[in-house]
DOPAVO-325109 format. One line per 5 residues: number of its first residue (from 1); their letters; for each residue z, x, y of N, C-alpha, C, CB. Coordinates in pm, whole numbers, plus 50000, padded with zeros to 5 digits. Glycine has a CB too. Layout:
<atoms>
NUM	a	Z X Y Z X Y Z X Y Z X Y ~ ... .
</atoms>
This chain:
<atoms>
1	xxxxx	40124 65236 77715 40245 65334 77729 40383 65248 77733 40229 65428 77874 ~ 40465 65250 77608 40626 65165 77665 40677 65269 77717 40751 65093 77545 ~ 40787 65234 77816 40899 65291 77865 40957 65361 77800 40973 65226 77902 ~ 40983 65343 77673 41081 65431 77581 40978 65572 77551 41133 65332 77412 ~ 40836 65538 77537 40741 65627 77464 40722 65724 77653 40558 65512 77365 .
6	xxxxx	40726 65674 77759 40721 65759 77879 40862 65845 77899 40692 65661 78008 ~ 40985 65779 77859 41086 65851 77876 41074 65963 77744 41217 65754 77886 ~ 41054 65933 77649 41072 66049 77574 40939 66174 77584 41093 65990 77423 ~ 40817 66132 77673 40750 66213 77678 40788 66325 77803 40636 66149 77674 ~ 40830 66256 77862 40888 66304 78000 41001 66416 77958 40962 66166 78095 .
11	xxxxx	41113 66397 77873 41203 66467 77810 41154 66568 77756 41267 66407 77730 ~ 41070 66565 77686 40983 66655 77580 40925 66777 77658 40851 66565 77509 ~ 40876 66722 77777 40810 66803 77913 40882 66869 77921 40782 66753 78045 ~ 40981 66825 77943 41087 66918 78031 41126 67034 77946 41232 66834 78077 ~ 41190 67019 77833 41226 67064 77788 41091 67175 77717 41308 66978 77742 .
16	xxxxx	41019 67155 77709 40908 67206 77679 40868 67307 77755 40826 67123 77674 ~ 40850 67312 77926 40840 67433 78031 40968 67501 77996 40831 67389 78203 ~ 41075 67450 77997 41249 67531 78013 41231 67620 77870 41435 67385 78000 ~ 41206 67620 77761 41134 67657 77635 41073 67810 77672 41006 67535 77594 ~ 40988 67750 77739 40853 67845 77785 40933 67981 77828 40746 67770 77939 .
21	xxxxx	40982 67896 77930 41013 67979 78029 41103 68098 78003 41063 67905 78121 ~ 41186 68104 77920 41327 68132 77836 41283 68178 77700 41431 67990 77816 ~ 41223 68086 77599 41187 68157 77491 41082 68165 77415 41251 68144 77429 ~ 40987 68084 77486 40862 68084 77389 40868 67969 77305 40854 68210 77296 ~ 40767 67907 77252 40715 67788 77122 40776 67654 77214 40819 67810 76915 .
26	xxxxx	40764 67627 77334 40787 67503 77366 40675 67408 77320 40810 67498 77504 ~ 40602 67384 77305 40452 67354 77245 40482 67281 77144 40359 67475 77195 ~ 40610 67307 77057 40654 67244 76961 40743 67167 76957 40672 67300 76895 ~ 40755 67093 77106 40837 67032 77092 40791 66918 77201 40955 67107 77096 ~ 40676 66909 77317 40608 66843 77303 40537 66764 77207 40578 66881 77343 .
31	xxxxx	40466 66858 77133 40353 66796 77064 40386 66688 76959 40276 66902 76998 ~ 40497 66706 76882 40608 66608 76789 40609 66481 76905 40806 66698 76756 ~ 40645 66522 76989 40695 66406 77099 40549 66314 77081 40731 66478 77298 ~ 40459 66357 77141 40319 66263 77138 40296 66212 77017 40187 66336 77172 ~ 40351 66303 76905 40280 66222 76761 40362 66105 76732 40279 66321 76608 .
36	xxxxx	40510 66114 76761 40618 66033 76759 40529 65844 76845 40771 66143 76872 ~ 40441 65902 76912 40406 65758 77016 40320 65695 76959 40347 65774 77167 ~ 40280 65760 76832 40151 65673 76788 40013 65769 76739 40103 65574 76931 ~ 40021 65857 76851 39873 65944 76895 39836 66038 76798 39882 66035 77035 ~ 39711 65991 76735 39654 66082 76589 39722 66202 76678 39435 66096 76535 .
41	xxxxx	39692 66320 76525 39723 66465 76574 39606 66524 76623 39781 66559 76466 ~ 39508 66517 76656 39404 66585 76734 39420 66560 76865 39273 66550 76699 ~ 39448 66369 76885 39434 66347 77008 39581 66410 77085 39401 66188 77022 ~ 39696 66442 77027 39809 66478 77066 39830 66659 77103 39895 66420 76954 ~ 39702 66696 77026 39689 66821 77034 39634 66878 77163 39620 66854 76932 .
46	xxxxx	39471 66791 77163 39463 66816 77313 39529 66760 77441 39354 66796 77336 ~ 39579 66611 77394 39677 66591 77510 39788 66699 77570 39752 66481 77470 ~ 39839 66797 77426 39958 66874 77442 39847 66967 77535 40053 66941 77286 ~ 39795 67041 77483 39706 67138 77586 39709 67130 77706 39581 67132 77577 ~ 39649 66984 77744 39597 66976 77894 39761 66924 77927 39435 66846 77938 .
51	xxxxx	39863 66936 77887 40002 66869 77973 40088 66982 77987 40097 66738 77888 ~ 40073 67116 77938 40149 67253 77927 40059 67299 78071 40124 67364 77750 ~ 39984 67302 78094 39914 67392 78233 40006 67412 78335 39786 67317 78313 ~ 40052 67316 78391 40125 67336 78510 40220 67406 78481 40168 67232 78574 ~ 40312 67450 78357 40388 67556 78335 40350 67721 78341 40427 67525 78224 .
56	xxxxx	40218 67731 78280 40177 67814 78273 40118 67881 78451 40096 67780 78160 ~ 40093 67821 78548 40059 67843 78660 40218 67914 78743 39989 67697 78714 ~ 40292 67822 78646 40414 67887 78736 40436 68050 78670 40581 67779 78715 ~ 40446 68055 78525 40475 68192 78538 40395 68290 78608 40486 68233 78427 ~ 40245 68222 78605 40227 68331 78703 40210 68381 78827 40176 68362 78686 .
61	xxxxx	40265 68285 78880 40313 68313 79046 40455 68367 79004 40323 68151 79171 ~ 40567 68384 78894 40666 68456 78920 40601 68590 78872 40799 68407 78857 ~ 40494 68637 78823 40484 68749 78785 40351 68817 78862 40485 68741 78638 ~ 40358 68729 79010 40216 68796 79117 40239 68949 79090 40228 68761 79328 ~ 40320 68999 79111 40356 69146 79180 40323 69228 79047 40541 69171 79246 .
66	xxxxx	40341 69239 78956 40337 69267 78840 40138 69281 78816 40438 69142 78754 ~ 40128 69186 78771 39982 69129 78761 39851 69242 78840 39989 68960 78853 ~ 39914 69213 79030 39790 69313 79120 39886 69449 79045 39781 69302 79365 ~ 39911 69484 78983 39923 69595 78981 39871 69662 78851 40041 69613 79012 ~ 39837 69549 78756 39730 69581 78646 39608 69527 78680 39764 69530 78510 .
71	xxxxx	39522 69520 78786 39441 69460 78801 39324 69495 78732 39437 69449 78904 ~ 39344 69658 78721 39245 69765 78649 39217 69736 78507 39304 69913 78651 ~ 39311 69645 78449 39276 69635 78355 39242 69516 78291 39336 69688 78314 ~ 39282 69418 78385 39293 69267 78347 39154 69234 78331 39369 69166 78458 ~ 39039 69252 78415 38895 69175 78389 38859 69168 78252 38771 69245 78460 .
76	xxxxx	38841 69299 78162 38801 69289 78032 38901 69175 77949 38806 69440 77970 ~ 38990 69208 77979 39111 69091 77891 39091 68948 77948 39302 69132 77926 ~ 39046 68935 78035 39035 68767 78106 38886 68762 78026 39030 68742 78335 ~ 38820 68798 78026 38699 68753 77986 38722 68745 77850 38583 68834 78024 ~ 38743 68813 77760 38783 68817 77620 38852 68696 77593 38867 68934 77585 .
81	xxxxx	38959 68645 77667 39022 68496 77690 38910 68366 77683 39094 68495 77853 ~ 38823 68449 77820 38770 68299 77863 38694 68271 77722 38650 68292 78023 ~ 38628 68341 77668 38519 68370 77554 38597 68317 77456 38467 68531 77523 ~ 38701 68369 77357 38801 68310 77266 38823 68180 77307 38929 68382 77261 ~ 38872 68151 77396 38950 68012 77427 38826 67892 77423 39036 68019 77601 .
86	xxxxx	38679 67886 77480 38588 67840 77455 38500 67826 77329 38553 67875 77524 ~ 38540 67971 77254 38522 67921 77093 38606 67825 77039 38542 68030 76997 ~ 38748 67845 77058 38835 67792 76992 38811 67653 77031 38963 67848 77011 ~ 38823 67581 77145 38824 67429 77167 38720 67384 77145 38856 67381 77284 ~ 38599 67486 77140 38475 67368 77060 38509 67408 76910 38264 67404 77102 .
91	xxxxx	38556 67451 76877 38567 67426 76712 38663 67325 76678 38613 67557 76629 ~ 38740 67331 76788 38884 67202 76730 38778 67057 76761 39094 67197 76882 ~ 38703 67037 76865 38599 66916 76893 38487 66897 76785 38521 66940 77035 ~ 38465 67009 76757 38375 66967 76602 38501 66959 76466 38229 67134 76553 ~ 38589 66980 76477 38626 66953 76364 38662 66801 76346 38726 67040 76337 .
96	xxxxx	38644 66722 76197 38664 66628 76193 38786 66586 76152 38588 66595 76153 ~ 38841 66451 76232 39018 66431 76266 39070 66452 76086 39073 66213 76354 ~ 39034 66444 75986 39072 66441 75898 39088 66557 75787 39023 66361 75881 ~ 39014 66656 75879 38978 66825 75816 39156 66859 75935 38732 66942 75898 ~ 39117 66815 76053 39232 66895 76147 39385 66846 76103 39209 66854 76327 .
101	xxxxx	39408 66695 76023 39526 66649 75987 39561 66785 75850 39509 66464 75939 ~ 39482 66821 75821 39528 66904 75700 39559 67007 75752 39440 66932 75592 ~ 39474 67124 75841 39512 67216 75896 39657 67201 75994 39397 67253 75956 ~ 39654 67158 76065 39740 67125 76175 39906 67194 76138 39736 66944 76191 ~ 39943 67088 75984 40078 67151 75941 40078 67295 75917 40127 67090 75815 .
106	xxxxx	39998 67366 75863 39988 67509 75869 39980 67597 75970 39907 67537 75816 ~ 39947 67538 76109 39956 67572 76251 40074 67567 76295 39884 67499 76332 ~ 40148 67469 76231 40251 67474 76336 40373 67545 76231 40289 67300 76413 ~ 40359 67523 76103 40448 67620 76000 40451 67747 76086 40372 67652 75833 ~ 40319 67816 76085 40276 67943 76122 40337 67996 76282 40113 67935 76115 .
111	xxxxx	40298 67892 76388 40379 67890 76523 40536 67911 76532 40357 67759 76582 ~ 40580 67831 76401 40736 67807 76411 40777 67950 76351 40803 67659 76314 ~ 40715 68064 76310 40738 68111 76206 40708 68285 76325 40629 68042 76052 ~ 40631 68235 76433 40604 68342 76504 40685 68337 76594 40486 68359 76544 ~ 40801 68260 76652 40895 68219 76710 40963 68246 76663 40910 68134 76737 .
116	xxxxx	41007 68254 76555 41114 68284 76474 41110 68455 76516 41089 68233 76297 ~ 41014 68530 76461 40990 68685 76472 40992 68742 76615 40848 68723 76412 ~ 41000 68652 76710 40960 68640 76847 41027 68780 76870 41015 68500 76941 ~ 41164 68795 76842 41295 68909 76881 41286 69045 76827 41440 68861 76823 ~ 41203 69041 76690 41217 69150 76611 41076 69193 76687 41233 69130 76433 .
121	xxxxx	41004 69095 76702 40850 69152 76810 40894 69271 76947 40768 68970 76918 ~ 40983 69172 76972 40994 69236 77109 41093 69375 77123 41052 69120 77207 ~ 41187 69389 77005 41230 69525 76988 41173 69621 76968 41292 69539 76919 ~ 41050 69578 76914 40961 69695 76825 40872 69791 76910 40850 69619 76717 ~ 40839 69652 76986 40736 69665 77114 40829 69761 77193 40693 69504 77209 .
126	xxxxx	40936 69729 77229 41019 69786 77341 41020 69963 77278 41203 69692 77354 ~ 41033 69935 77197 41088 70091 77119 40962 70197 77111 41145 70061 76931 ~ 40815 70140 77084 40732 70197 76995 40627 70236 77118 40680 70095 76861 ~ 40639 70120 77236 40535 70149 77333 40372 70106 77294 40546 70304 77357 ~ 40284 70159 77319 40147 70138 77257 40063 70255 77245 40072 70042 77330 .
131	xxxxx	39929 70211 77222 39844 70302 77193 39742 70416 77323 39762 70210 77108 ~ 39748 70273 77405 39687 70370 77556 39740 70273 77685 39464 70385 77568 ~ 39659 70373 77763 39704 70239 77901 39576 70135 77980 39775 70343 78063 ~ 39461 70180 77901 39356 70052 77960 39314 70012 77811 39195 70107 78082 ~ 39280 69854 77859 39191 69796 77727 39101 69884 77633 39088 69696 77779 .
136	xxxxx	39095 69893 77497 39012 69951 77450 38929 69829 77341 39080 70081 77396 ~ 38840 69830 77245 38793 69793 77170 38914 69701 77063 38717 69904 77133 ~ 39019 69741 77034 39126 69647 76989 39155 69594 77044 39215 69663 76952 ~ 39221 69607 77177 39263 69496 77284 39202 69346 77284 39226 69551 77420 ~ 39071 69405 77303 38953 69325 77350 38942 69221 77236 38810 69418 77372 .
141	xxxxx	38907 69255 77119 38885 69181 77025 39022 69122 76973 38809 69253 76935 ~ 39128 69189 76973 39308 69109 76921 39284 68974 77072 39536 69287 76962 ~ 39265 69004 77176 39301 68900 77274 39193 68774 77266 39302 68970 77426 ~ 39036 68809 77232 38929 68733 77154 38995 68653 77077 38835 68812 77072 ~ 39028 68694 76982 39161 68570 76876 39224 68478 76880 39262 68591 76838 .
146	xxxxx	39332 68583 76971 39460 68527 77013 39349 68405 77098 39592 68651 77118 ~ 39297 68404 77168 39244 68291 77293 39205 68193 77207 39108 68336 77406 ~ 39081 68236 77089 39046 68077 77016 39151 68070 76883 38849 68063 76947 ~ 39239 68101 76896 39353 68026 76838 39419 67949 76938 39451 68113 76774 ~ 39438 68005 77076 39497 67900 77131 39451 67804 77169 39548 67921 77204 .
151	xxxxx	39300 67812 77196 39201 67678 77223 39216 67600 77094 39025 67715 77251 ~ 39253 67670 76972 39227 67571 76878 39338 67450 76850 39202 67644 76758 ~ 39466 67561 76895 39595 67488 76878 39697 67539 76986 39653 67512 76728 ~ 39719 67659 76973 39793 67706 77092 39968 67684 77088 39726 67620 77220 ~ 40037 67655 76967 40168 67680 76985 40177 67808 76943 40258 67592 76922 .
156	xxxxx	40287 67843 77037 40343 68045 77053 40213 68129 77032 40477 68120 76893 ~ 40134 68090 77130 40028 68187 77168 40057 68299 77242 39936 68130 77234 ~ 40191 68253 77350 40226 68412 77413 40283 68505 77328 40328 68413 77528 ~ 40319 68454 77204 40421 68518 77096 40276 68664 77042 40487 68353 76923 ~ 40167 68566 77020 40039 68654 76945 39997 68740 77079 39884 68539 76873 .
161	xxxxx	39995 68681 77206 39898 68759 77326 40063 68886 77343 39833 68610 77532 ~ 40137 68904 77299 40224 69016 77312 40238 69074 77233 40322 69008 77340 ~ 40192 69025 77143 40203 69142 77034 40096 69225 77023 40222 69094 76900 ~ 39956 69139 77092 39813 69221 77074 39793 69291 77192 39679 69128 77049 ~ 39881 69302 77290 39880 69362 77428 40007 69479 77373 39923 69231 77581 .
166	xxxxx	40120 69462 77304 40208 69577 77287 40156 69642 77194 40342 69555 77258 ~ 40112 69639 77113 39990 69708 76989 39883 69780 77041 39905 69593 76898 ~ 39849 69709 77157 39726 69833 77178 39694 69882 77321 39576 69780 77125 ~ 39787 69839 77431 39834 69888 77537 39968 69974 77592 39824 69801 77583 ~ 39988 70101 77649 40066 70156 77643 40123 70098 77795 40031 70290 77603 .
171	xxxxx	40228 70018 77783 40309 69969 77916 40439 69922 77878 40237 69847 77997 ~ 40517 69889 78017 40632 69804 77964 40641 69660 77905 40709 69797 78059 ~ 40729 69649 77890 40760 69516 77793 40735 69394 77954 40984 69522 77690 ~ 40804 69441 78025 40747 69313 78158 40680 69316 78228 40807 69267 78247 ~ 40582 69456 78170 40409 69414 78273 40355 69357 78140 40274 69588 78358 .
176	xxxxx	40344 69408 78047 40294 69323 77956 40309 69163 77891 40309 69387 77886 ~ 40435 69131 77960 40459 69009 77952 40379 68919 78096 40623 69006 77938 ~ 40348 69016 78220 40306 68925 78317 40136 68891 78277 40334 68999 78476 ~ 40123 69038 78222 39964 69017 78142 39965 68906 78076 39916 69127 78029 ~ 40051 68897 77959 40035 68754 77907 40070 68591 77948 40091 68768 77812 .
181	xxxxx	40130 68628 78079 40137 68485 78153 39980 68470 78175 40238 68479 78314 ~ 39904 68513 78258 39811 68507 78348 39708 68514 78187 39811 68642 78494 ~ 39709 68612 78084 39614 68533 77965 39652 68418 77913 39596 68606 77844 ~ 39728 68363 77930 39804 68232 77862 39741 68127 77961 39998 68233 77863 ~ 39750 68139 78116 39699 68064 78203 39566 68034 78168 39711 68115 78321 .
186	xxxxx	39466 68165 78166 39334 68146 78132 39305 68022 78026 39288 68278 78079 ~ 39366 68087 77930 39348 68004 77757 39385 67861 77808 39487 68068 77597 ~ 39468 67848 77900 39505 67698 77919 39375 67621 77990 39650 67685 78020 ~ 39339 67712 78103 39286 67655 78213 39142 67601 78111 39265 67775 78361 ~ 39133 67669 78052 38997 67695 77963 38981 67533 77902 39023 67836 77814 .
191	xxxxx	39105 67476 77800 39120 67405 77742 39121 67308 77846 39203 67426 77660 ~ 39175 67253 77934 39210 67169 77997 39079 67084 78097 39318 67235 78058 ~ 38984 67234 78081 38821 67189 78163 38762 67117 78044 38696 67343 78221 ~ 38745 67207 77882 38645 67165 77784 38711 66999 77753 38639 67286 77633 ~ 38869 66995 77693 38914 66865 77671 38934 66819 77768 39007 66843 77604 .
196	xxxxx	38925 66814 77936 38937 66704 78021 38776 66640 78006 38989 66755 78186 ~ 38681 66730 77985 38537 66626 77959 38517 66582 77843 38404 66685 77982 ~ 38571 66659 77746 38487 66612 77618 38622 66600 77515 38347 66744 77557 ~ 38706 66592 77515 38803 66582 77432 38906 66410 77495 38891 66756 77442 ~ 38975 66414 77342 39025 66254 77365 39183 66262 77411 39013 66151 77202 .
201	xxxxx	39167 66298 77545 39277 66328 77626 39376 66183 77669 39210 66404 77760 ~ 39472 66155 77619 39571 66039 77695 39596 66072 77812 39707 66011 77639 ~ 39506 66043 77912 39573 66083 78094 39680 66043 78139 39502 66031 78213 ~ 39740 65910 78063 39891 65886 78105 39977 65954 78070 39941 65783 78075 ~ 39939 65969 77940 40106 66061 77882 40086 66189 77958 40127 66112 77672 .
206	xxxxx	39947 66268 77994 39937 66367 78104 40022 66340 78233 39792 66375 78145 ~ 39977 66285 78278 40021 66226 78431 40183 66234 78421 39961 66041 78467 ~ 40285 66208 78288 40363 66175 78252 40452 66364 78230 40316 66063 78140 ~ 40371 66386 78137 40425 66559 78078 40399 66657 78145 40368 66617 77953 ~ 40257 66649 78226 40256 66789 78320 40376 66791 78407 40121 66801 78424 .
211	xxxxx	40413 66662 78502 40473 66746 78609 40650 66768 78551 40453 66652 78780 ~ 40682 66708 78435 40765 66791 78331 40756 66891 78279 40782 66753 78248 ~ 40649 66936 78290 40687 67067 78238 40653 67194 78317 40628 67081 78111 ~ 40633 67179 78455 40593 67241 78589 40775 67242 78630 40458 67123 78709 ~ 40849 67135 78635 40981 67116 78635 41052 67195 78557 41009 67002 78608 .
216	xxxxx	41018 67203 78428 41093 67257 78317 41109 67422 78325 41017 67212 78184 ~ 40987 67424 78385 40942 67585 78362 41016 67674 78492 40744 67604 78371 ~ 41013 67590 78599 41114 67607 78738 41240 67641 78653 41139 67446 78857 ~ 41327 67511 78623 41451 67579 78593 41484 67640 78489 41533 67516 78601 ~ 41386 67642 78397 41410 67753 78300 41417 67925 78377 41272 67739 78184 .
221	xxxxx	41337 67935 78464 41310 68057 78552 41450 68099 78581 41220 68028 78691 ~ 41514 68030 78634 41636 68052 78671 41755 68033 78610 41644 68005 78754 ~ 41712 67945 78509 41866 67931 78390 41843 68082 78303 41855 67747 78236 ~ 41707 68126 78310 41753 68249 78179 41828 68309 78162 41706 68339 78151 ~ 41888 68346 78278 42015 68471 78288 42149 68400 78231 42052 68530 78474 .
226	xxxxx	42147 68260 78224 42236 68224 78184 42269 68134 78030 42258 68181 78283 ~ 42159 68111 77980 42158 67974 77872 42129 68122 77754 41988 67799 77899 ~ 42154 68117 77649 42131 68176 77508 42005 68200 77445 42189 68101 77423 ~ 41916 68242 77459 41755 68231 77403 41757 68214 77285 41661 68345 77420 ~ 41894 68308 77206 41828 68236 77054 41886 68119 77025 41850 68321 76913 .
231	xxxxx	41972 68055 77087 42016 67911 77031 41879 67818 77071 42178 67845 77117 ~ 41825 67846 77156 41702 67759 77199 41553 67832 77101 41682 67776 77403 ~ 41572 67914 77106 41436 67956 76988 41476 67886 76872 41414 68137 76938 ~ 41594 67888 76800 41642 67859 76683 41599 67715 76684 41792 67892 76662 ~ 41662 67648 76798 41605 67486 76768 41472 67483 76753 41631 67377 76884 .
236	xxxxx	41376 67570 76865 41283 67548 76838 41199 67567 76682 41253 67595 76928 ~ 41242 67657 76671 41208 67706 76529 41223 67558 76417 41334 67849 76484 ~ 41376 67525 76409 41389 67453 76333 41288 67292 76355 41530 67456 76334 ~ 41278 67261 76493 41223 67113 76497 41089 67177 76441 41217 67016 76666 ~ 40995 67311 76466 40858 67275 76421 40845 67324 76276 40745 67341 76516 .
241	xxxxx	40973 67327 76201 40954 67357 76088 40934 67212 75995 41065 67450 76054 ~ 41041 67125 76046 41060 66986 76034 40921 66885 76072 41184 66957 76131 ~ 40879 66925 76158 40715 66848 76221 40689 66908 76061 40586 66935 76412 ~ 40653 67029 76095 40548 67098 75973 40550 67060 75822 40575 67250 75963 ~ 40679 67018 75827 40690 66922 75676 40652 66782 75658 40829 66909 75630 .
246	xxxxx	40690 66731 75778 40626 66607 75811 40480 66553 75806 40654 66596 75916 ~ 40421 66686 75852 40271 66686 75838 40184 66718 75725 40231 66761 75918 ~ 40288 66789 75663 40268 66816 75550 40222 66674 75460 40390 66888 75511 ~ 40375 66630 75431 40355 66493 75341 40253 66430 75410 40487 66387 75326 ~ 40292 66388 75534 40152 66289 75610 39984 66336 75557 40153 66325 75817 .
251	xxx	39958 66463 75519 39824 66494 75509 39795 66473 75380 39789 66622 75552 ~ 39931 66544 75269 39903 66533 75141 39922 66376 75051 39989 66641 75089 ~ 39949 66318 75113 39990 66194 75073 39913 66084 75048 40062 66160 75145 .
</atoms>
């Protein structure tokens, strides 16, 4: 690792944690930074998943009261997340490098579009509520597939999680966001264990990026009241689309 690469990854990790706290989609900043160091796409995805774990811890700590208030509904959802994330991580490790290079541009573009649509989803969920107070079959299945996606790639996972929860559980957006924070931490924890044991993690970069995501998440929580999340979200979407175009060109030329 060169000093330039270390500085680049630290700055991207800081921005990742900051953006995840305020708008979501921070992985779309750290992932291309890891690619810029010359890391293969599969390695960058695995290293990105491990590096972002501390930021999710900060989110759960911040929502600990709301999470405790929902403990009656969370065990089923946590179980679905554990299984789904395990399946997703396993599928990723079994995917040949060349095949992942073809798939990942679509995933980055998908994650970017989800990040762009997040405000509309928030407004819709705030107006309409959801169908029930306890997690039914639809909630458990939906969270399973969201976690599967999270284990495989993970970009904009929080947007998918909050969408599933909002459509299947009758609850305020703030408390659904707290549930999402816990479930994304569970998903990330599975990734850390499986990729840490079996994946091509570049640990030197994790040691640089992980503390940066934690600091960024902490700063983002305090800055959320003053920063315009629309500007941050737009920046993430532009970066994500540009990265997806680059990956499309690299994969198909």
